[in-house]
N, C-alpha and C positions, 0 to 999 in steps of 0.2 A: 940898339938896345930899345925896347917899350918906353915909351915917356909912362908910363902907367906907373914901372918898376923901377925910375927915374924918382917916379912921390915920389912912391912907397918912401926909397932911401931917406930921401930928406924927412920928409916924416917922424923917422925912425932916428935921424942924426943925430948917434950921440947915443945911443942909450945899448947897454953895453948885451943885453938879453935879443936883439937884434940878430941874424947870424947870417950871412949870404954864403950859401956852399955849390961849388960850380962840380958836377956829377957826371962823370961818362957812361950813358948807360949802350950795348955795342954802339949805333953810331952815333946814337942820338945826345951832345952835349948840353946841359936842362940848369939851366941856372936856378937856382932854389931857396927862399927867403921862407923865413918864419923868427915865429918868438921860441926858442929853447927853452923859457920860463914855461912855456905852457906845451909843448909839441917832446916825445918822444922821439928825437929825431933820427936813433937808430931803427927803431922797430920803425917808422913811416920809413924808411927809406930801404929797405928790406921790401917793405907792400908797395913802394912808390917804384922800385927796380921790378917787381913782378910783373906788375901791370903792361909797363915799358916794355917787355920783353914779349907778354902777350902779343895774343890776333886783335883783343878788344881794344890796345891802344889807341889802335888811329882812330876809332869810330867816337872810345871817350874824348880824344883830345878835339873830334872837330863839333862834337858835342858840348864841350863847355868853351870851348871858343867863339861863342857870341860874344854882343858887345856886351859891358859892364863899364861900370863906373867906377872911379876911386877907391870911393866910401865902401862899397863892395868887397872891394878887394880887402882896403882895410879893414873891414868887422868880418871879414875872412878869418884873417892872422890874429884879432881879439879875441876870437874864437878858438884858437888853437889849430889851426889849421894851414900848411903848405903851399905857397903860392911858390907858380912852376912854369920857367917860360924859357923856348928854346928859340933859335935863328929861325926854323920850318915853324915854326908858332906865331902868328899876327898877333895875336893876343895873349897873355899869361890863362894859366887856369886854374881851378884852386883843386888841389888837393883833397879833398873830401873825404877819401881816408884815414886820413893822418891819425897819427893814433898820439892822442891828450898824457902829461901826465896825473902819474897818480897824486891827486892836490884834494880827494875828499878823506874823510874818514870814513872807517867801516860801519856798519849797523850795529849801534850799542842799544845798552840801556836807557832807560830813559834817567834823566838829569831834576825834570824840576816836577813828573809826575809819578811818583812812588807808585809803585805797585805789588803787590803781598803775593796775592794769587791772580795768576793772568799771565796775557805775553809779553815780555819784556822788549820786543825790537821797538825802536823808536825811532823818527825820521831824521835826514843827517841836511846838508844843507845842499847838496845834488839833485835837481830837480826831476832826472831819471830816475834815481834810485827811490826819492818819496813814493812816485808814480808805479813804479813795482813793487812797491810794500803793501799801496792801498791794491793792487790789482792780486795780490796774494791774501789778500784779506780778505778780497770781495771778488769771490771769482765766478762772475754771470758777464754775460754779453750783451747787457742791456747799462754796462758801465761804459758814461764817454769820459772822453777825454776833449779837449778844446784849447789849445795851445796860442800865446800872445806874447808879442816882442814889444814891449810898453818904452819908451825912451827913443830917442831920438843919436847924442853923441855916444852916451853909456847908454847901451840896449840891454833890456832885463825881462828877463823868459816868463810868464805866467799864464799856469795851467789853471785852467775850467775843471773837475770836477764832478759829477752827478750824476743817479738814474735815473734814465730816459724813461723807466715806467712808475716814478714814485715821484720825481720830481714835479711840480707845479709848471707847468711848461711858458708863461708868464712870467716868471721871477727868473726863467734860465734867460728869458729873450731881452731882460729889463737886464741881466748883468753883461751876458753879448753885449750889447747895445753900449754901454757905457765904458766895456774895456776898449770898442771898435772904435768909437769917438775919442778917444783919450790916449788912446796906441802912440802919441808925438812926446806926451807927459813923459820927464822921470822918474822910477819909483825907484825906491829902496827902502822905503820905509812902511810900517802900516798906518802913518798917518798919511802917507803919500797914497796908499790906494783907497782911506779913508773920503782922499779930497778929491777925488775919481769921481766917486759914490757920492757926490756932496750930502757928506757924511755932517751933520755940528759941531762943529767944534768944543760946542755948552756943553755936551753928554757928559757924565760921568762913565755912565754903562758902553760898552763896546758895540759896536756896530757884530764885530767875529768874536767867536765863539776862539781863542787859539791851546790847542794843544799840538804834545808833537806823539802821539799812542795811535797809530792804524788802527785799532778797535773802535776809538770816540769815532772817527774818519766814518768807522763801515756802520755804526748807529745810527752816525747824522744822515748819510747816504741814504737810509731803509726810511727813515724817517722826510725824506722828502727836502731836504737840503741840501745846495751847494755847496762846492768846498774850494777854496783858492790855494794855491800851491807856487810858494815865489821862491825863484832861484836863488842860493844864498842865503835862504832864512828858513832856520828848521824845524818849521812849525808847520802844520795844520791849520789856514781861516776860514773856519763854517759858519755862515752865514743861511740864514738869520738868526745871531745870540738870540739863545730865551733864556727863560730863568731856571727852568728845571736843568740847565745845565751847570749852575752853582751848587744843586748838591745831588746827581742823579751821573754815577758814573758808570759803563758798560761793565767794566771788572767785579761792579758788585754781583753779577749777575752769576758769578761764578760763585759762591755762597749758599748758605741755603733761604729761601724763601724769607724765615723771617729772622735771619742775619740781617740781610739784605733790608727790611726795612726796619730794622733796630739804627743800621749804621746812617741811612739816610734821615732816619727821623733825630738823630745825635746832628747831623750838619745840621737840620735846621733850627734847633734846640739852641747852636751854636751862634748860628747868624743873631737870633732872637737876642739872647746874653749879649751877642760884641755891642748889637745899639741899645740894648735898657739899663747895663749895668752902671757904666758911669753916669750917664747923668738920674738915671734912681738914687744913687750916691747922692750928687747933689741936691738931686730937689729935696730928700727926705734931711739932709744936711742942713741945708744951711735954709731952705724954705718952708715945709711939712714936716716939724720933727715932731708937732702931733700925731700925725702917723705912725708913730712906730711907739712900741707895748715900752712898757714904765723900765724894763728890767735891760731892752735892746736901745734902750737913749739912753740911761744910764753908760751903760757898755760903749756907745757910740762918742758920747762927751768926754768917756775917759781917754779914749783913745787918742783924743784928739787935742788934752789939755796940753797946753804949751805953745800947740803951733798958733804963727802969726797971720798964718792968710786966711782969707775966705775959701768956702771949698772948693769952688770953683778954676780960684786962680792955683789952688794947690794940685788940681785933677791936671791943669794945661799944663805945668811944668812938670812933670812926674808921666805923663803924656809922652810929650818933647821929649824923655829922656826916652823914655821907649821906641820911641820911633826913630833916634838917631840908632839905639842900638841895634834896631832892624836893619837897616840902610847896611851902619856899620858889618854884619854878620854879611850881607849881599857881595861887600866887596874886597873883605879881607879874601887872603888866599885861604881855600878851601880847611889847609891845614892846622893852624891857627885862632881861625876867625872864628869859631865855633867856643872854643874854649877859651879867647879875650874874653868876648861879648857875654859870656856865662858869668866867669868871673867877676868881669865890670860891671855885670851888669850886680848881680848882689852884693859886692862892696858899697855898691851908688847905691842900693835901698840901701842897706842897714847904716852908712853914712848919713842918709835924708832922716831915720828915724830918731837915730840917736839925737842927731843935730835938733830934734823937731823941729822938722820944716817939713814936713807931712808925716800922717796917722798910718801906725800898723793896716788897720780894716784898709786903706786906701790899697794899699800896697797890694793886700789878697785881691782888692776888688778889681782892680789894674791888671795883675798876673790872671784873672781868669779870664779876663776882655782881652788881653791879647792872645793867649791860648785857643778860645771859641773862634777868635777871627779866625786862627793858621785852621780852622777843620772843614775850611767851605774850600769845595775844588777848584782850582783855579788860583795864580796868582791875584790875575788881573780881577778878581771879586774880591777876593780879602781884600785887596787895596780899594775898591771904594765900597765897602763897609766899613773900614776903618775912616774912611772918609762922610760915611753919613752921620755916624756917630758922634760928630762934634755938631752938626746942626743939632741933632738931638739935646746934645747939653748944653749949648747956647739956649734951647728954646728952655731947661730944664730948669736951670739958673734965674733966669726972666719969671720965668708961670709957675717953679714948682713940679708938682707930678703929671695937673694940665698940659703944661706947657715938656713934659714927658712924651704925652699920650696926643700931642698936637706935633710933636716931631716927628710922633712915629706915625702919624695919619700923612705928614706932610709926602713922609718916605714916599710912601704906600699907592701916594698919590702919582707924584715923580715917577716911578716903577710902572704902575697900570697904566699910564698915559702917553708913554713910548710907544711908539712902531718903528720894526725896520724894514723897507723895502714894503713896505704896504701889512707886514706882520706882525701881531699885535706881543710884545716882549711876555704877556703872562702865557701865550701859547704852551700847551704841555705836551703833547705828541710827536709835534710838529707842523708841518705844513703842508695841507693837505693840497692833495692835485686835481686838476682840472679835471671835468667830469666824473 
């Protein structure tokens, strides 16, 4: 028996899904090993039997009997292939036509990006299926796919997709060089990919725009961007991320032009409200109440009658509660999550007002802020805006309305200074192609 097979038996000793089958086909007695959790054994054995009985078996066997390392056979087993050996063969060979178990969910509708009018197909955890959805969405011979295997012990497939007639060649070469130079690096999360791209961990804004919609990938490819697909990750990573991705959806084009502009304008207003409203409340209540009209100032004072905390502390307390409610809504099961968080939010808000811990006006302000921040495209963009508003709040609490405008200036300066792979984040149309 081959020493390679013996080493594989030792490696998987104690694993109940590691199977060894002795199968006689014609005059050949074969020893077949594999992981039945990854391989459909009946179908794979039928295909193997057809090959062995066919005339092409001898040539196929000779072609695959070259010297290979144990790690190659081990990787093949972990990829869901069968290892076949016999007395006639000096070395085992990998049966690449092995039929894998159906471990991937079918194409379903998007769960994170709601679509009202448009294609409802979303990416899944299967890399080949995601590439197929991209090919189906963009029928073009210029669509190019380059695949890489990342890692050593646990290899993860990563595919780079781009339009050769639209993309900037220097961008493609830079991404390919980074992936090739870091091919030994283990990749399992977005932070791992960010690390090999030398991305700064201090940036709030991600280098990648993450989407599960093939039509968004199509739009980005036409704009000259590149797309990364990672096996077992049901999202496409569009590089570089841009400000336009926060407001513009390709699905908007399924509406009339005035409606498309109206929806995008509402999203822009949502970002501004999410950034300004909490800081404006603190500035006008605590620092610059003289800027309010007398009637409005009296209304605000009446709503805060009996509240023992300064406006800044009041806002922070309620915002922490809202953040906890939003996080609980994500973590709880879908069947009870929305109901519990909605009822809990109403009860806590009403109890806080009745106990004179917060004012009625603050409830309205923070509810409007939460709704406004949720109108932005992409959950990652919504989280960024939610962090930015705290910067504006702190400066507003210190300097009032002047601090509010200073905070907006700081945020705008940070966003304007950000470049991703040499492309400014403020780029609207896309990446200009060389020449």
